[in-house]
C-alpha positions in Angstrom: -20.2 50.8 -93.5 -23.0 52.2 -95.6 -26.4 50.4 -95.2 -27.4 51.4 -98.7 -24.3 49.7 -100.2 -25.1 46.5 -102.2 -24.1 43.2 -100.5 -22.8 40.0 -101.9 -25.7 37.4 -101.7 -23.2 34.6 -101.0 -21.6 36.3 -98.0 -23.0 35.0 -94.7 -24.6 37.4 -92.3 -22.6 38.3 -89.2 -25.4 36.8 -87.0 -27.3 34.0 -88.6 -31.0 34.1 -88.4 -33.4 31.3 -88.8 -34.3 28.1 -87.1 -31.2 27.9 -84.9 -30.9 31.5 -84.1 -28.5 31.9 -81.1 -30.3 35.0 -80.0 -34.1 34.3 -80.0 -36.5 37.1 -79.2 -36.9 37.8 -75.5 -39.5 35.6 -73.8 -39.3 32.8 -76.3 -37.5 29.6 -75.4 -35.3 27.6 -77.7 -36.8 24.3 -78.7 -34.6 21.4 -77.7 -32.4 20.4 -80.5 -32.8 16.8 -81.6 -29.6 14.8 -82.0 -28.8 14.1 -85.7 -28.9 10.4 -86.6 -25.6 8.8 -87.7 -27.1 7.9 -91.1 -28.4 11.4 -91.7 -25.0 13.0 -91.0 -22.6 11.9 -93.8 -19.9 14.2 -92.4 -19.8 12.4 -89.0 -16.7 10.3 -88.8 -17.0 9.4 -85.1 -16.4 5.8 -84.3 -18.0 4.6 -81.1 -15.4 2.0 -80.3 -12.5 4.4 -80.9 -10.3 5.3 -77.9 -8.3 8.5 -78.3 -5.4 6.9 -76.2 -5.0 4.4 -79.0 -3.9 7.1 -81.4 -0.2 7.0 -82.4 1.9 9.7 -80.8 5.1 10.9 -82.2 8.2 10.7 -80.0 10.4 13.9 -79.8 13.4 13.6 -82.0 15.9 14.2 -79.2 14.5 11.2 -77.2 14.5 9.0 -80.3 18.2 10.0 -81.0 19.1 9.3 -77.4 17.4 5.9 -77.6 19.3 5.2 -80.8 22.7 6.4 -79.4 22.3 4.8 -76.0 20.0 1.7 -76.3 18.6 0.4 -73.1 20.4 -2.5 -71.5 18.7 -5.9 -71.3 16.9 -6.6 -68.0 19.0 -8.1 -65.2 18.9 -11.7 -64.3 18.5 -13.0 -60.8 22.3 -12.8 -60.1 22.4 -9.2 -61.4 19.5 -8.2 -59.2 21.0 -9.8 -56.2 24.3 -8.0 -56.8 22.5 -4.7 -57.2 20.6 -5.3 -53.9 23.9 -6.1 -52.1 25.5 -2.9 -53.4 22.5 -0.8 -52.3 22.5 -2.5 -48.8 26.2 -2.0 -48.3 26.0 1.7 -49.3 23.1 2.2 -46.9 25.0 0.6 -44.1 28.1 2.7 -44.8 26.1 6.0 -44.9 24.3 5.1 -41.7 27.5 4.2 -40.0 29.2 7.5 -41.1 26.2 9.5 -39.8 26.4 7.7 -36.5 30.2 8.2 -36.3 29.8 11.9 -36.8 26.6 12.8 -35.0 26.6 10.2 -32.2 30.3 9.9 -31.3 29.5 10.0 -27.5 28.0 6.5 -27.8 31.5 5.2 -28.9 32.9 6.7 -25.7 30.2 5.2 -23.5 30.6 1.7 -25.2 34.4 1.8 -24.7 34.0 2.7 -21.0 31.7 -0.2 -20.4 34.1 -2.9 -21.7 36.5 -4.9 -19.6 39.9 -3.2 -19.2 42.5 -4.2 -21.6 44.9 -2.9 -24.2 42.4 -2.9 -27.1 39.7 -1.3 -24.9 42.0 1.4 -23.7 43.1 2.2 -27.2 39.5 2.4 -28.5 38.6 4.6 -25.5 41.5 7.0 -26.2 40.6 7.1 -29.9 36.9 7.8 -29.0 38.0 10.6 -26.6 40.1 12.3 -29.3 37.3 11.7 -32.0 34.6 13.2 -29.7 36.8 16.2 -29.0 37.3 16.8 -32.7 33.7 16.4 -33.5 32.6 18.7 -30.7 34.9 21.4 -32.1 33.1 21.2 -35.4 29.7 21.4 -33.6 28.4 18.1 -34.9 27.5 17.1 -31.3 25.0 19.9 -30.9 22.0 18.1 -32.5 22.5 15.2 -30.1 22.8 17.5 -27.2 19.6 19.4 -28.3 17.6 16.2 -28.6 18.9 15.1 -25.2 18.0 18.4 -23.5 14.5 18.4 -25.1 14.0 14.8 -23.8 15.1 15.7 -20.3 12.9 18.9 -20.2 9.9 16.9 -21.4 10.6 14.1 -18.9 10.9 16.7 -16.0 7.5 18.3 -16.9 4.9 17.9 -14.1 1.3 18.7 -13.7 0.3 21.3 -11.1 0.3 19.7 -7.6 2.5 16.7 -8.8 5.7 16.1 -6.9 9.0 17.0 -8.5 10.7 14.5 -10.8 13.3 12.2 -9.3 16.9 13.2 -10.0 18.5 11.5 -13.0 20.6 8.4 -12.3 
């Protein structure tokens, strides 16, 4: 750009100079700028009591369509909440029972052996023996065995100079 070229007087300079010069001469400090009064600034539309969270927000169209196509159900009454709680509880009990049946099948054997002899007890014991054999082939008994071995090794740990642990009963 040629410095001798005539310039448009209405065109702003690339770096404004004057009272609020962003680059003052070195060694001079900027005077603190005084806050403009609300009455002086006609362009100020700030409302002190306004909260930006009160502004209306637009919902995405897909969510609005989903809410229109599938309106929410009315809230449950006390009977509905009780039924929902019973379903949740029964499902939790069934899942916990299945986990115990698979990963703790040895307990069924132990329980059946501790009962008084009889036809029902003998049948339960035979079923528990077959079930435990099948589960051990799958390897589902290994977590229980690992926990048991870790417990026994921790129980048998002794400090130096302490007598050996008593044999398990």
